[in-house]
Structure formats: C-alpha cells, structure tokens
C-alpha positions in Angstrom: 23.6 12.0 -20.1 24.8 10.4 -16.8 28.2 8.9 -16.4 26.8 5.4 -15.7 25.0 5.5 -19.1 28.2 6.2 -21.0 29.1 2.6 -20.7 25.9 1.5 -22.4 25.1 1.4 -26.0 23.1 4.4 -27.0 20.2 3.7 -29.2 19.8 5.6 -32.5 16.1 5.7 -33.3 14.5 6.4 -36.7 11.5 8.3 -35.5 9.8 8.3 -38.9 10.1 4.5 -39.1 8.9 4.3 -35.6 5.8 6.3 -36.4 4.8 3.8 -39.0 5.6 0.7 -37.0 7.2 1.0 -33.5 6.8 -2.6 -32.5 10.0 -4.1 -34.0 12.0 -1.4 -32.1 10.1 -2.0 -28.9 10.8 -5.7 -29.1 14.5 -5.1 -29.7 14.7 -2.7 -26.7 12.8 -5.0 -24.3 15.2 -7.8 -25.2 18.5 -5.9 -25.3 18.3 -2.5 -23.8 15.1 -2.1 -21.7 16.1 1.3 -20.3 17.8 2.7 -23.4 19.5 6.1 -23.7 18.3 7.9 -26.9 20.4 10.9 -27.5 18.1 12.3 -30.2 15.3 12.7 -27.6 17.5 13.4 -24.6 15.5 10.7 -22.8 15.7 7.1 -21.6 13.1 4.9 -23.2 11.6 2.5 -20.7 10.0 -0.5 -22.5 9.3 -3.3 -20.0 6.0 -3.7 -18.2 7.5 -4.3 -14.7 9.9 -1.4 -15.0 7.1 1.0 -15.8 4.9 -0.2 -13.0 7.9 0.3 -10.6 8.3 3.9 -11.8 4.6 4.6 -11.3 4.5 3.2 -7.8 7.5 5.3 -6.6 6.5 8.9 -6.9 9.2 9.9 -4.3 11.8 8.8 -6.9 10.2 9.5 -10.2 8.2 12.7 -10.5 5.6 13.7 -12.9 6.4 17.4 -12.8 8.7 18.4 -15.7 8.5 22.2 -16.6 10.7 21.6 -19.6 8.3 19.1 -21.2 6.2 19.9 -24.2 3.0 18.8 -22.4 3.7 21.5 -19.7 4.5 24.1 -22.3 1.4 23.4 -24.5 -1.2 22.7 -21.8 0.1 24.2 -18.6 0.5 22.6 -15.2 -2.3 20.0 -15.0 -2.9 17.3 -12.4 -1.4 14.9 -14.8 2.0 16.5 -14.0 1.5 16.9 -10.3 2.2 14.4 -7.5 1.2 13.7 -3.9 -1.4 15.9 -2.2 -1.5 18.5 -5.0 -2.5 15.8 -7.6 -5.0 14.1 -5.2 -6.7 17.4 -4.4 -7.5 18.2 -8.0 -8.5 14.6 -8.8 -10.9 14.7 -5.9 -12.6 17.8 -7.4 -13.1 16.1 -10.8 -14.0 12.7 -9.5 -17.8 13.3 -9.5 -17.7 13.9 -13.3 -15.7 10.7 -13.9 -17.0 8.2 -11.4 -18.5 4.9 -12.4 -21.8 6.2 -11.0 -21.6 9.4 -13.2 -20.8 7.3 -16.3 -23.8 5.1 -15.7 -26.4 7.6 -14.4 -25.5 10.8 -16.2 -23.4 10.3 -19.3 -24.7 7.0 -20.7 -28.0 8.4 -21.9 -26.4 11.5 -23.4 -23.9 9.3 -25.2 -26.6 7.0 -26.5 -28.5 10.0 -28.0 -25.3 11.2 -29.7 -24.6 7.7 -31.1 -28.1 7.4 -32.3 -28.0 10.8 -34.1 -24.7 9.9 -35.8 -26.0 6.5 -36.9 -29.1 8.1 -38.2 -27.0 10.4 -40.4 -24.9 7.6 -42.0 -27.1 4.5 -42.0 -28.7 5.1 -45.4 -25.4 5.7 -47.1 -24.0 2.2 -47.3 -20.4 3.3 -47.0 -18.4 5.7 -44.9 -15.0 6.4 -43.3 -16.0 5.6 -39.7 -13.0 7.3 -38.3 -14.2 10.6 -39.8 -18.0 10.1 -39.7 -18.4 8.2 -36.4 -15.5 7.8 -34.1 -14.3 11.4 -34.3 -17.6 13.2 -33.8 -18.7 10.7 -31.2 -15.7 11.4 -29.0 -15.9 15.1 -29.5 -19.6 15.5 -28.9 -19.4 13.4 -25.7 -16.4 15.5 -24.6 -18.5 18.7 -25.0 -21.0 17.3 -22.6 -18.5 15.9 -20.0 -16.4 19.1 -20.0 -19.4 21.4 -19.9 -18.1 23.3 -23.0 -21.4 23.1 -24.8 -20.7 26.5 -26.2 -18.1 24.9 -28.5 -18.7 23.1 -31.8 -17.5 19.5 -31.7 -15.4 20.2 -34.8 -13.4 22.7 -32.8 -12.9 20.3 -29.9 -11.6 17.7 -32.3 -9.3 20.2 -34.1 -8.0 21.6 -30.8 -7.3 18.2 -29.4 -5.4 17.0 -32.4 -3.4 20.3 -32.6 -2.4 19.9 -28.9 -1.5 16.3 -29.3 0.7 17.1 -32.3 2.3 19.9 -30.4 3.2 17.8 -27.3 5.1 15.3 -29.5 6.7 18.0 -31.6 10.2 16.9 -30.8 11.5 18.2 -34.1 10.4 21.8 -33.2 8.2 22.3 -36.3 7.1 26.0 -36.1 3.7 25.4 -37.7 2.8 22.6 -35.4 3.8 24.7 -32.4 1.7 27.6 -33.7 -1.4 25.4 -34.1 -0.9 24.1 -30.6 -0.8 27.6 -29.2 -3.9 28.5 -31.2 -5.8 25.5 -29.8 -4.7 26.4 -26.3 -6.0 30.0 -26.7 -9.3 28.7 -28.2 -9.9 26.6 -25.1 -9.1 29.4 -22.8 -11.6 31.6 -24.5 -14.3 28.9 -24.4 -13.7 28.4 -20.7 -13.8 32.1 -20.0 -17.2 32.3 -21.8 -18.7 29.4 -20.0 -17.3 29.2 -16.5 -19.8 31.8 -15.0 -22.8 29.8 -16.2 -21.4 26.5 -15.1 -20.6 27.9 -11.6 -24.4 28.5 -11.2 -25.3 25.0 -12.5 -25.7 21.9 -10.4 -24.7 19.5 -13.2 -21.8 17.1 -13.0 -19.8 18.6 -15.9 -16.1 19.1 -15.3 -16.3 22.8 -15.6 -19.1 22.9 -13.0 -17.2 20.7 -10.6 -14.0 22.7 -11.0 -15.9 26.0 -10.4 -17.7 24.6 -7.4 -14.5 23.1 -5.9 -12.7 26.4 -6.0 -10.0 25.3 -8.5 -7.8 28.3 -9.6 -8.5 29.4 -13.2 -5.0 28.4 -14.4 -5.5 24.9 -13.1 -9.0 24.8 -14.7 -7.5 25.7 -18.0 -4.6 23.3 -17.8 -6.7 20.4 -16.6 -9.4 20.8 -19.2 -6.7 21.0 -21.9 -5.2 17.7 -20.9 -8.6 16.2 -20.6 -9.6 17.4 -24.1 -6.3 16.0 -25.4 -6.7 12.5 -23.9 -10.5 12.5 -23.8 -10.7 13.0 -27.6 -7.8 10.9 -28.6 -8.3 7.7 -26.6 -12.0 7.1 -27.0 -11.9 8.1 -30.7 -9.0 5.7 -31.4 -10.4 2.9 -29.2 -13.8 3.2 -31.0 -12.4 3.1 -34.5 -9.7 0.6 -33.6 -12.0 -1.8 -31.9 -14.3 -1.8 -34.9 -11.3 -2.5 -37.2 -10.0 -5.3 -35.0 -13.4 -7.0 -34.8 -14.0 -6.7 -38.6 -10.5 -8.1 -39.1 -11.3 -11.1 -36.8 -14.7 -12.4 -37.8 -14.6 -15.3 -35.3 -14.1 -12.8 -32.4 -16.8 -10.5 -33.8 -19.2 -13.5 -33.8 -18.2 -14.2 -30.1 -19.1 -10.6 -29.0 -22.3 -10.7 -30.9 -23.3 -13.8 -29.0 -22.2 -12.5 -25.5 -22.6 -8.9 -24.6 -20.1 -9.2 -21.8 -17.3 -9.6 -24.4 -17.7 -6.0 -25.7 -15.8 -4.8 -22.7 -13.2 -7.6 -23.0 -12.8 -6.5 -26.6 -12.2 -2.9 -25.5 -9.6 -3.8 -22.9 -7.8 -6.1 -25.4 -7.7 -3.4 -28.1 -6.2 -0.7 -25.8 -3.6 -3.3 -24.7 -2.8 -4.3 -28.2 -2.6 -0.8 -29.7 -2.4 1.6 -26.8 -3.9 4.9 -28.0 -1.8 6.8 -25.5 1.4 4.9 -25.8 3.9 7.1 -23.9 4.2 9.5 -21.1 7.2 11.1 -19.5 8.7 11.1 -16.0 11.8 12.7 -14.4 14.2 11.1 -11.9 14.2 12.9 -8.5 16.8 10.7 -6.7 19.5 8.3 -7.7 17.9 5.0 -8.6 18.5 1.8 -10.5 16.0 0.8 -13.1 16.4 -2.2 -15.4 20.0 -2.5 -14.5 20.8 1.2 -15.3 21.8 3.7 -12.7 19.8 6.9 -13.1 20.6 10.3 -11.7 18.4 13.3 -10.6 16.9 15.1 -13.6 17.4 12.2 -16.0 14.3 12.1 -18.2 12.3 9.0 -19.1 9.8 8.1 -21.8 7.5 5.4 -20.3 6.6 3.4 -23.4 3.3 1.7 -22.4 2.7 0.8 -26.0 5.7 -1.5 -25.6 4.9 -2.6 -22.1 1.5 -3.8 -23.2 3.2 -6.1 -25.6 5.8 -7.4 -23.2 6.3 -11.1 -23.8 7.0 -11.6 -20.1 3.5 -10.4 -19.3 1.3 -11.4 -22.3 1.5 -14.6 -24.4 1.4 -14.0 -28.1 1.3 -10.3 -27.3 1.4 -9.1 -30.9 -2.1 -10.5 -31.7 -5.5 -9.2 -30.9 -7.3 -11.9 -28.8 -10.2 -10.9 -26.6 -10.2 -14.5 -25.2 -6.7 -14.1 -23.7 -6.2 -14.5 -19.9 -7.4 -11.3 -18.2 -4.4 -9.4 -16.9 -3.6 -5.8 -16.0 -2.6 -3.6 -18.9 -1.1 -0.1 -18.8 -3.2 1.7 -21.4 -4.7 3.9 -18.6 -1.5 4.2 -16.7 -0.8 2.8 -13.3 -0.7 3.9 -9.6 -1.8 7.3 -8.5 -1.8 8.7 -12.1 -4.3 6.0 -13.3 -6.5 7.8 -16.0 -9.3 9.7 -14.2 -11.6 9.3 -17.2 -11.2 5.5 -17.7 -14.7 4.6 -16.7 -16.3 7.3 -18.9 -14.2 6.1 -21.9 -15.2 2.5 -21.3 -18.9 3.4 -21.1 -18.7 5.5 -24.3 -16.9 2.9 -26.4 -17.6 -0.6 -25.1 -21.1 -0.1 -23.7 -22.5 2.3 -26.3 -20.7 3.4 -29.5 -19.4 0.1 -30.8 -22.3 -2.2 -29.9 -24.8 0.3 -31.3 -22.9 0.6 -34.5 -22.8 -3.2 -35.1 -26.5 -3.5 -34.3 -27.5 -0.8 -36.8 -25.2 -1.3 -39.7 -26.1 -4.7 -41.2 -23.5 -6.7 -43.2 -20.7 -4.3 -42.1 -17.3 -5.1 -43.7 -14.0 -3.3 -44.4 -13.7 -1.7 -47.8 -11.0 -3.8 -49.5 -10.4 -1.1 -52.0 -9.2 1.4 -49.4 -6.9 -0.3 -46.8 -6.9 0.9 -43.1 -3.8 2.8 -42.1 -2.2 3.2 -38.7 0.3 5.6 -37.4 2.1 7.0 -34.3 4.1 5.8 -31.3 3.5 8.3 -28.5 -0.1 8.3 -29.6 -1.1 5.5 -32.0 -4.3 4.5 -33.8 -6.0 4.0 -37.1 -6.0 7.0 -39.4 -9.0 6.0 -41.5 -11.7 3.3 -41.4 -13.4 2.8 -44.8 -16.3 0.4 -44.5 -19.4 -0.8 -46.4 -22.7 -2.3 -45.3 -26.1 -3.3 -46.6 -28.6 -0.5 -47.0 
C-alpha cells in the first residue's frame, strides 16, 4: 500500500454482500472514495466513469499486463493483457472473425439456425428456465462456430467457460475452484490441439482458422481462445437472459420494442449498461500518477469497476433503472480505448438481432413465472442466475 494512501480511509468490503448486491457499495464509493484502497483485495477500486476512461486512454501509465493476476494464471498471456504493438498485432489477426461484416455475412445465418433449433425444442413445453434452456446453449453453440472448436460439445464450452470465470475471481483461494479452472484450461488446450490442423487447411473465418493462418504462436492461440471462451460465453448468455428479464419486467418497454425493431439494439445497449455482465477488469500502475485525487505508485493494482461506472450519476440520469428510451451515451460494458471488446459486434448480432427478437416472436404470451423469482448474482461478473417463464402453447 503506497504511503500516499495511508492517509486515506481504507475500505472494508463484505464480498459476500457485494456478490448479492454491489450497487449500494458502488454508490458509496463514487460519492466518498472513488479510488478506494481495499486491503482485503490488495487493490484500489476505481468506481467513477471518467476515471476509468482516463485509465483506459493512458496505456503508458496504466498497463494491462499483470503476471500476478488470476486471469493470467488461469488463461495465460492473452491479447487482453497486452498493450501497444503486441496487442494490436494479435487483434489484427482475429479481426476478420469479429468484424461487423463477418457478424452480418457469416455468423448471422448460423446463429439464426441455432436459435431456431433451440426454440423448436422448447416451444411446445409452455414453461422453461430460459437461462438454462435458451441463453446458455445459444451462447455456447454460437461460440463453437465462431472459435472453430466444432469438435467440442456445447455443454463442455459452457462448463469450461464458467469454471474459468469462477477461477479468475477466486480471490479467496478456494482449492476446488482452482482445480476446476485448471481442468477447463487443459480441456481447451486438448480441443485446440485436436482441431488446429484441420482449421489451418480451412478458408473459413473461424478464430482458430484466422490464428493459424496469421502465424500466431500456439501459446497465444491457447490464451486468446480461453479469454474469448470466457467472455464470449458469459456476456452474450447474460445479456440474452438479462434483456429478456428486463423487458418482461417492463411491459411498456417491451411493447415499444415490439412496435419498433430498431429498439431491440437500444434495449441490448441499455441492459449491458444497467447490469454489466463483465463488471470489472484489472490494471496495474506503471508510473507515478494521480487518479481521482489519489497519488498512485508503480505496481499499485487497480480494479476498474465498470459495473459502477455504468451507473455513475454524473454520466447517466436515474442510472439505477432500466430505460431503453434514455439519452444515448457511451457506456463501458465493452471497455474503452485500445482494449475495447473485440467481439462486441458479434455479441450484438447474436443477442439483439437474433436471439431475443426470435424468442419473443415464437413464444406467445411470454411472462415471468411468479412462483419462481429471478435471482441475480456477482460483481466482477454479474447477471441473472435463472429465468423461469411461462407462455401459451
């Protein structure tokens, strides 16, 4: 802990309470201690929108590389934890898989076929948990296509993703969580080894094909696919289920999107602002710098709490409510600056253009199941944990 921070009030955080509902703490920190030293985590928590944007726009001061981080230990050295030319070179290799053109011309039809198949399976049932029966397989099956790991069952992709996401926020050092994270990492390595030769001979736009064609070293292929499987399952799944929940909870806004297809995307953007599926990522200080009135020193470690920034009262009016009609403003759900999420366009296509509109078109009279309330959890990664619904059949 740097000397300058000794004069500040350290924050004691109840992480269990924060997992259930982080927003009261976020609000307190934004108002009183926006760059807060948290001894339990050995990190500063950065909670205001403008401070996080400042960090992301100054890579010469705040670096992504942090070999001590759980992300690095679980997934390896991916482009998410590289800066400058090293990061740009690897993003350039994967861009053909993630570009707006690829989302529209390659992935959209594959995603529609997957959504159609899933809806065919559940339409006649009249009730389901859409988190389990729709959002999770939708994200995982789409991810198999985009990554090129079509040799893997979607259930393994979903399981591996969750195990790694649990492991990268395992600040308590739980041995079983760590073991499952290593097991997931090993499973992905084996799947890549089995498939990379075939993808090298392909001319498709899958990530594995692009990485092989671009000459990306195997260690980087593995690390990058792991971080993509982590975020590429988590964020679309949670945005899919969460947007359905938000619209069913706000019938007037659901009526608005049904009447205007352009509002599906507005609803998506508003949901990921309101409850950011990926709500935190770390940075490390490289040079002495002031942030939010706090002097930081080299090797100080930061948690950038985008889940807080996206509810910053200085940026968004009535930030705690879901309102797809609010004034359109930049949010940080996909990050900011050079590390803006590479897969953002593919996620938007999957959720806002395909999965959610198709579901509401097929399942008539869709309502939340009042006998089984929706539950939410998480702070570094946050979303609904179940989505029980009923419909006419």
